[in-house]
N, C-alpha and C positions, 0 to 999 in steps of 0.2 A: 026769901028762902025758897019760894016756889020756883023761881028762875034758876036756882043753883044747879040742880041736876041737868037742866037743859044746857046751861052755860058750859058745864064740864063736858057734856056730850059733844058740844061743838068744838071744844078745845081738842078732845081726843080725835075727832074726825079730821081736824086740820093737821094734827100731828101724824095721823095715819097717812094722809095724803102726802105730807112732806117726806115721810119715810119711804113710801112707794115711789115718789118722784126721785128720791135719792138713789134708790135701788135701780130704777130704770136708767138713770144717768150713769151709774157705775157699770151697769151691764153694757151700755152703749160704748163707754170708754174702754172696757175690757175687749169688746168686740173690735173696736177700732185698733187697739194695740195689737190684737191677734192678727188682724188683717194687715197691719203695717209690718209685722214680723214676717208674715208669709210673703208679702211683697218684697221685703228686703232679702229674704232667702232666695226668692226667684231672681232678683237682680244679681246676687252673688253667683248663683249657678250660671246665669247668662254670661257674666263677666269671665268666669272660669272657662266656660265653653269657648268664648271668643279668644281668650288668652291661649288656650290649647290649640285652637285652630290657627291663630297667627303664628305661634311657635312652630307648628307643624309645617306651615307654609315656608318659613325660613329654612328649616331643615331640608325640606323637599327641594327648595330652590338651590341650596348648596349641593345637595346630592345630584341633582340634574346637571349642574355645571361640571361637577367632577366626572360623572359618568359620560357626559357628552364629550368632554375633552379627551378622556381616555379612549373612547370609541373612535373619535376623529384621528387621534394619533395611531391607534392600532390599525385602522384601515389604510392610512398613509404609509405606515411601516410595512404592512403586508404587500402593498403595491410595489414599493421600492425593492423589497427582497425578492418578490416574484420576477421582477424585471432584471434581477441580477445586480442591483445597485446596493451600495452600502447605505445604512440608515443615516439620514441627515441629523446632525447634532441638535438642530432646533426642534425636530420632532421629538427626540428623546428628552430634551429639556422640558418641552411642553407637557409630556406625560409625567415626568418627574415632579414638576410643579403641581400637577393635579393630584398626584399621590401625597405630596407634602400638605396640600390643602385638606385632603381627606384625613390625614393624621391629626392636624391641628383642630379640625372640626370635631373629631371624636374626642380629642383632649378637652375641648370646651364643654362638651356634653358630660364628660367625666367630672369636670370641675363642679357641675351642678348636682350630680347624682351621688358623688362619693365624698365623704367628709374625712377620710383617712389622709394622713400626711403623704404627699407625693415624694418620689425620689428626687433629690437635689444633686447637682453636679456643677463643677467649675466649667464655664464656657466663656468665650469672648463675646463682647457686645457686638462686634462685627459679624460673627456667625449668626446671631439672632436677626440682625437687620438684613443680612444676605438672604436668609430663609424667607423673610417677609417680602423682600424685593421680588424673589422668584414667583411667589404666589400672586402678588399684585400685578406682575407683568401680564399674566393671562387673565386675571379677574378684572382689573381696571382697564388694561389695554392702552394706557397712556403714561409713558415713563415721565413725562413732564408734569404730571399732576401732583407728584410727590417728590420733594427734594430731601436728600439725606446729607447730614453733616455729622459724621461719626468720629469721635476721637479714637485714635488707634491704641491698641494695647491694653484695653480695659477688660479685666477678667472678673466676672460676677458669679454668684452662686444662685442657681435657680433650677427649675425644671424646664428644659429647652422647649418641649412641645407645648406645655401650658403657657409659657411666656410668649412664644411665637403667636399662639392663638390670641392672647390678650392684646398684644401689640397690633395684630392684624385687625382686630375688632375696632380698636381706637382709631387706627389710620383710615379704615373704610368709613367709619362714621364721620371723620373729619372731611374726607373726600366728598361725601354726600352733602355736608353742610356748606362746603366752600365751592361747590360746582359753579363755574363761571365767574368766580370772584378771586381767582388767584390760586397758586399751588399750596398744598399742605406742606409745612416744614417740619421735618423730624430732626431733632438735635439731640445727640447723645454725648454726655460729658460727665466727668467726675465732679462731685460737689461735696461740701462738708457743711456742718452746722445743722440746725434743726429744720425740719420740714415746715413749710408754711402753707399757703393756698387758702382759698375760700372754703374748701372742704377737704378732709383728709381721713384716710383709714389705713390700717396696717401698723407696722412697727415704727418706732422712733429710733433712728440710727444714732449711735454714739460717735462713730468716726466718719470716714469718707464713704460715700455711696455714689451710685451711678443713676442718673435720671435720663429716661427716654422721654423727651418733651415733644408732644404732637400738637402743633399749633395750626389753627385755621382762623382766617379773618372773616369767614362767611356768616357769622351770626353771634348771638349773645345769649347766655343762659342766665335767667333770673335766679335769685337766691332760692326761691321755692323750687324751681326746676332742678337746681343743683342738689338740693336735699332729696329729691325724689327719683332722679334718673337711675339710681342704682337699686331701686325697689323692683321686685319681680313683677313683670307685666307692664311696667310703666314705659312709655315711649313718647318722644316728641315728634316722631315721623308720621304718625297716622297708621291706621290698621292695615293699609295696603302695602306699606313698605317697611314696617318694623314690628318685631314680635315682643320687644321689651325684655329680652333676656341676655342680650349681648354684653351690656355693661355690668349686669349681675355676675356673669362669668368672669369678667375682668376683675371685679371686686373680690370675688371668692378666691381667684387665682393669686392675687396680690397678698391676701391675708394668709393663705395656706402655704405659700412658698417663702415666707419671711420677707416679703417685699412691702411696698407701700404705694398708695395711689393718692394723687392730689389733683385738684381742679382749680383753675383760675379763669375768671371771665369778666369782661368789661365791654360796654358798647363801643369803645374806641379801639381796643386791641383784639377783640374776638375771644376765642376760647382756647385754652391750653390744658391738656391733660398730661400729667407727669406720672409715668410708670417707673417706680424706683426699685433698685435692687442693691444689696450690700456689695461693696467693692472688695474683692479679695486681694488683688494686686494690680499694679500697672507695669506692663512689659516695657522695657526701654528699647 
């Protein structure tokens, strides 16, 4: 009985030490969580800053190309007119293509910033590919890098400027991926049946529709990459050559204009993007 109070005192001291230790451990854990949260917030801010920087680089690069081409054409046109010559068609075409590029670039930015439904109209598939060809001619500079096989007489419903920007994005990406490994093939034809592909977004067509298939054999996208390439800021090109918003523009354009987008990829066949639009009619 004499030992009883001492024994209870020792038990209380042990309990107090355990409680103190538990409080200290809890405080360290909370401090660690707070530090991790601050670190995560800093990482997100850094990623946002890098994304904005890379996106700005892409916009500036396009703007410099457009302004440089217009400036070159203007100087050449001024020299010819001062010398009493008529303007050469190729100079006017160069300036016209630069203006077309400016229009589709602005349309792409609108696709990211505006969620309202764009105006749609009936246009031929050939008019869309012709607009893309003109811009590619001065941007890529190599007509042999892209081949076109376009079925005649296909009339689709879309927004021409937005669709041109989307197709231009897909073709330029394919050109970069296939550089030195063969030309990019663009095939436009009417199709029917359900959409397939490894990945798809947009509407499911009931009747006939038109696919703009952009194929390159220069690479392969894994299933994980296919799932992520349409996320804002994600790029497979590296920070120096991609801002990660081009395919997001394509996706938003397809979804907002009543179209669809599909992707197929395999190590043997390469990568094919299908930009799809509803077929209104086929001219005979």
